[in-house]
Every structure is written in C-alpha cells, then in structure tokens.
N, CA, C and O atoms as CSV, one atom per row, in Angstrom:
chain,resi,resn,atom,element,x,y,z
A,1,MET,N,N,-10.513,1.606,10.740
A,1,MET,CA,C,-10.034,2.186,9.505
A,1,MET,C,C,-9.796,1.062,8.504
A,1,MET,O,O,-9.059,0.118,8.787
A,2,ASN,N,N,-10.414,1.163,7.347
A,2,ASN,CA,C,-10.242,0.179,6.293
A,2,ASN,C,C,-9.653,0.874,5.073
A,2,ASN,O,O,-10.339,1.656,4.416
A,3,LEU,N,N,-8.388,0.599,4.764
A,3,LEU,CA,C,-7.729,1.235,3.630
A,3,LEU,C,C,-7.879,0.446,2.342
A,3,LEU,O,O,-7.694,0.999,1.258
A,4,PHE,N,N,-8.209,-0.833,2.437
A,4,PHE,CA,C,-8.257,-1.686,1.261
A,4,PHE,C,C,-9.692,-1.949,0.845
A,4,PHE,O,O,-10.503,-2.418,1.644
A,5,GLY,N,N,-10.004,-1.644,-0.414
A,5,GLY,CA,C,-11.343,-1.878,-0.950
A,5,GLY,C,C,-11.255,-2.622,-2.265
A,5,GLY,O,O,-10.178,-3.056,-2.673
A,6,THR,N,N,-12.378,-2.766,-2.919
A,6,THR,CA,C,-12.411,-3.494,-4.187
A,6,THR,C,C,-11.739,-2.724,-5.312
A,6,THR,O,O,-11.367,-3.318,-6.324
A,7,ASP,N,N,-11.577,-1.416,-5.158
A,7,ASP,CA,C,-10.961,-0.585,-6.192
A,7,ASP,C,C,-9.548,-0.145,-5.828
A,7,ASP,O,O,-9.010,0.766,-6.456
A,8,GLY,N,N,-8.946,-0.763,-4.844
A,8,GLY,CA,C,-7.589,-0.414,-4.472
A,8,GLY,C,C,-7.485,0.127,-3.059
A,8,GLY,O,O,-8.312,-0.171,-2.197
A,9,ILE,N,N,-6.458,0.922,-2.840
A,9,ILE,CA,C,-6.191,1.479,-1.521
A,9,ILE,C,C,-6.784,2.884,-1.462
A,9,ILE,O,O,-6.577,3.697,-2.363
A,10,ARG,N,N,-7.511,3.152,-0.406
A,10,ARG,CA,C,-8.152,4.461,-0.256
A,10,ARG,C,C,-7.932,4.991,1.149
A,10,ARG,O,O,-7.800,4.231,2.108
A,11,GLY,N,N,-7.897,6.285,1.244
A,11,GLY,CA,C,-7.783,6.925,2.546
A,11,GLY,C,C,-7.473,8.394,2.384
A,11,GLY,O,O,-7.030,8.829,1.321
A,12,VAL,N,N,-7.699,9.148,3.417
A,12,VAL,CA,C,-7.410,10.575,3.403
A,12,VAL,C,C,-5.908,10.759,3.593
A,12,VAL,O,O,-5.331,10.275,4.566
A,13,ALA,N,N,-5.278,11.471,2.645
A,13,ALA,CA,C,-3.831,11.673,2.693
A,13,ALA,C,C,-3.422,12.354,3.990
A,13,ALA,O,O,-4.057,13.307,4.442
A,14,ASN,N,N,-2.359,11.850,4.568
A,14,ASN,CA,C,-1.775,12.371,5.809
A,14,ASN,C,C,-2.696,12.263,7.019
A,14,ASN,O,O,-2.409,12.838,8.069
A,15,THR,N,N,-3.790,11.537,6.884
A,15,THR,CA,C,-4.675,11.292,8.021
A,15,THR,C,C,-4.802,9.791,8.205
A,15,THR,O,O,-4.222,9.221,9.129
A,16,GLU,N,N,-5.566,9.147,7.319
A,16,GLU,CA,C,-5.698,7.689,7.371
A,16,GLU,C,C,-4.537,7.023,6.639
A,16,GLU,O,O,-3.987,6.025,7.106
A,17,LEU,N,N,-4.171,7.583,5.493
A,17,LEU,CA,C,-3.082,7.046,4.675
A,17,LEU,C,C,-1.851,7.921,4.908
A,17,LEU,O,O,-1.619,8.898,4.197
A,18,THR,N,N,-1.079,7.548,5.911
A,18,THR,CA,C,0.090,8.347,6.294
A,18,THR,C,C,1.278,8.041,5.393
A,18,THR,O,O,1.269,7.063,4.646
A,19,CYS,N,N,2.287,8.875,5.469
A,19,CYS,CA,C,3.522,8.648,4.713
A,19,CYS,C,C,4.145,7.311,5.100
A,19,CYS,O,O,4.667,6.599,4.242
A,20,GLU,N,N,4.094,6.970,6.366
A,20,GLU,CA,C,4.666,5.704,6.848
A,20,GLU,C,C,3.943,4.509,6.239
A,20,GLU,O,O,4.592,3.555,5.812
A,21,ILE,N,N,2.625,4.542,6.190
A,21,ILE,CA,C,1.856,3.442,5.593
A,21,ILE,C,C,2.148,3.350,4.100
A,21,ILE,O,O,2.339,2.254,3.573
A,22,ALA,N,N,2.186,4.493,3.410
A,22,ALA,CA,C,2.478,4.507,1.977
A,22,ALA,C,C,3.870,3.936,1.711
A,22,ALA,O,O,4.055,3.163,0.771
A,23,TYR,N,N,4.838,4.312,2.526
A,23,TYR,CA,C,6.199,3.803,2.390
A,23,TYR,C,C,6.241,2.289,2.576
A,23,TYR,O,O,6.856,1.575,1.783
A,24,ARG,N,N,5.587,1.808,3.623
A,24,ARG,CA,C,5.597,0.368,3.906
A,24,ARG,C,C,4.909,-0.429,2.801
A,24,ARG,O,O,5.376,-1.504,2.426
A,25,LEU,N,N,3.804,0.094,2.281
A,25,LEU,CA,C,3.115,-0.583,1.179
A,25,LEU,C,C,3.998,-0.629,-0.068
A,25,LEU,O,O,4.110,-1.667,-0.720
A,26,GLY,N,N,4.622,0.499,-0.392
A,26,GLY,CA,C,5.512,0.550,-1.553
A,26,GLY,C,C,6.697,-0.383,-1.409
A,26,GLY,O,O,7.078,-1.061,-2.364
A,27,ARG,N,N,7.274,-0.421,-0.236
A,27,ARG,CA,C,8.415,-1.309,0.020
A,27,ARG,C,C,8.007,-2.776,-0.112
A,27,ARG,O,O,8.722,-3.574,-0.717
A,28,ALA,N,N,6.858,-3.120,0.457
A,28,ALA,CA,C,6.375,-4.499,0.373
A,28,ALA,C,C,6.108,-4.893,-1.076
A,28,ALA,O,O,6.428,-6.008,-1.489
A,29,MET,N,N,5.520,-3.978,-1.847
A,29,MET,CA,C,5.253,-4.267,-3.265
A,29,MET,C,C,6.561,-4.467,-4.026
A,29,MET,O,O,6.676,-5.380,-4.844
A,30,GLY,N,N,7.547,-3.609,-3.754
A,30,GLY,CA,C,8.838,-3.726,-4.423
A,30,GLY,C,C,9.522,-5.050,-4.119
A,30,GLY,O,O,10.066,-5.688,-5.021
A,31,ILE,N,N,9.500,-5.465,-2.874
A,31,ILE,CA,C,10.090,-6.749,-2.484
A,31,ILE,C,C,9.336,-7.888,-3.150
A,31,ILE,O,O,9.944,-8.813,-3.688
A,32,HIS,N,N,8.035,-7.819,-3.114
A,32,HIS,CA,C,7.177,-8.853,-3.702
A,32,HIS,C,C,7.468,-9.004,-5.196
A,32,HIS,O,O,7.656,-10.119,-5.684
A,33,LEU,N,N,7.506,-7.884,-5.919
A,33,LEU,CA,C,7.728,-7.930,-7.365
A,33,LEU,C,C,9.161,-8.315,-7.719
A,33,LEU,O,O,9.385,-8.966,-8.739
A,34,SER,N,N,10.136,-7.926,-6.894
A,34,SER,CA,C,11.529,-8.260,-7.187
A,34,SER,C,C,11.796,-9.755,-7.045
A,34,SER,O,O,12.790,-10.263,-7.562
A,35,GLN,N,N,10.914,-10.453,-6.348
A,35,GLN,CA,C,11.052,-11.897,-6.188
A,35,GLN,C,C,10.322,-12.650,-7.297
A,35,GLN,O,O,10.205,-13.874,-7.251
A,36,GLY,N,N,9.832,-11.908,-8.296
A,36,GLY,CA,C,9.182,-12.530,-9.442
A,36,GLY,C,C,7.754,-12.977,-9.192
A,36,GLY,O,O,7.217,-13.776,-9.959
A,37,MET,N,N,7.135,-12.483,-8.143
A,37,MET,CA,C,5.760,-12.873,-7.831
A,37,MET,C,C,4.774,-11.971,-8.562
A,37,MET,O,O,5.075,-10.814,-8.855
A,38,ASP,N,N,3.609,-12.504,-8.850
A,38,ASP,CA,C,2.548,-11.732,-9.488
A,38,ASP,C,C,1.750,-10.982,-8.438
A,38,ASP,O,O,1.757,-11.325,-7.256
A,39,LEU,N,N,1.066,-9.954,-8.902
A,39,LEU,CA,C,0.178,-9.214,-7.998
A,39,LEU,C,C,-1.153,-9.876,-7.905
A,39,LEU,O,O,-2.032,-9.396,-7.190
C-alpha cells in the first residue's frame, strides 16, 4: 500500500486511509508546524 504520491496523500477512505492513519498524519503535521518548521 502506497499512500504518498507526487500529488499528496491518496487512498480509499476507511480502507487504505483509515481514521487512525489520518489522525496520526494530522498530529505529526501539527507538531511539525508548531515547532516552526516548513513543509
């Protein structure tokens, strides 16, 4: 399963891209951005 592509994150909702994965990605992004880092 490859969720990351050249156009962003892709996957079938609730199958490949589960709520848990979405939560973890969002949390990681929030931590990353709160530390003043660029994307």
